[in-house]
N, C-alpha and C positions, 0 to 999 in steps of 0.2 A: 504495500502499500502503500504510493507517496504522502506526501507531505501534502499536508489539506490546507485550500486560499484561508488566507488569515493568520496563517501561523508565520512565525521570524523565521527566517535563512538560516541558518547554522553560521555563523562566520566559518573562515575558513586562509589558509595561505596552499596552496602549491604553485613549478614550475612554471613561471607562461614560455611558449616560442616568439613570446617581443620578449627574448631574455633577460628578464626579469621574472622577479618574487612574483607573485600572485595575491594580492588579499582583498578579500572582499570587502570590507569592511577604513577599512585605507584605499582605495584605486576604485570605485562607487562610491563613494561615500555620496549618500545626498541621488546617491545616481537611482533612480532602475534602470533595468536590466535582467536581461532572457540568461542564463544555465541552461543548454540540455547535455545530459548523458546521455553516448553510447559504448554497445559493445567494445570495437577496435579498427582503429587507420584501414582505408584498401577495401576492407570485407562490402560488398553491393548495396544493401539496404544502408551505413551507415554515408558512404560515398553516396552510394544518392542523396540520403540528408543533408548533411556538407553540402554541398554541390546545390541545396535548393532555399539552405538560409545566403549560399553564397545570393543569389539570383534573385530571390528579396533586399535581402543588405540594405540596399537604395529606401528601399521604406523607413526602415530601424532606423537605419541614419537620421528619417526629414523628421525623422519621431526623438528623435538622439537617446535611441537605447539600444545600449552597446551591449556583441553577445561574444556566449561562452560558449569550448567546448569542453569538456572534461572526457575522456576516457582511462583505460591503467598503463596507454599506453607508453614510450619513455617519450619523452621532449627529440631526441632529434628521428622519434618515425613523425612524430609530429608536423614538427618542420619539415622533413621528404614532405608530406601529408600533403598540407597546406601549398608548399610549393610547385608540389603537382598538377592542380586546383586549383590551385587562384583565387585562393578562400581570403576573404580581405580581412577574418578577422582569428582571433587568441586565439590555440589551445593551451586546456593549460593538461598536464600529467599529474594523476593520484597513484604515478604508477606498487603505494601501497591498498590503494582500493576506504581506504574510511572516510575518503571525503563525499565518497557513493554510497556508504554504506553512514550519513551522518545524515543525505537527502533519498535514504530510504531507494537509491539507486542499485543496490547490487547482489544480486542472483542471488542467495546461500549456499553454494553447494558448488557452486563452478565456480564462484565471483566475480563473477565478469559482471560487468552493468548492465543493466538496464535500462533502453533506451525513453530517455523517460524529458521534460520541457518543461521551468519553469517562466516565468515572469516575474518578475520580482519589482516591489515600488521600493521610490527611493526611500522608505525606511526597510528596507530589504524585509515585508513583509510578502509573504505570497499570494501573488493577484489571478495565478491564472494556473494552472497546470494541468498534462497531457503525456498522457501513461502509452504504450503502443508498440511491441516488441519491433512487429515487421513494417508498419509503412512507418515515409518519413515527408512527404509530403501534407502530411493532411499537422507533425509536428507545427512545421507555418507556422501553415492555415491558422491555425486554432492561434495562435502565440497573433496574429496580425491581424485577424476578428477581435478578440478581447479587446486591443490596443484601438483597436477604431471606433468600438463601442463610445470609449473615454469623450 
């Protein structure tokens, strides 16, 4: 079960493809943002999802909503994935899976991230959540629909 609407998103610090450590309460302080968890770089649905976020990135930028992707892949793998698919947003590496677990985005036995997307408001309260392991486009569509209602 994912975090619920209105719930405070846990703070975290992870390595980022920006070359810096990303801390939610520092780097996104006072900003709404989208955090999406996904199983693995270069897999079919994960690649499709990242490319949909890329293709809709201008809409999020227009709304001043940064996007961050999180998986258990290494920064090195993330950098290659980001470059190959021209992803204009940062990918964060949660190799231990602790952040995935804190966001209830980790499949327990296999310790693989679930495909779940969160929209956080400027106080980092969950305003939207979409979870579907086999769907890529609906994650982005759902977040845009929530943002356009505001």
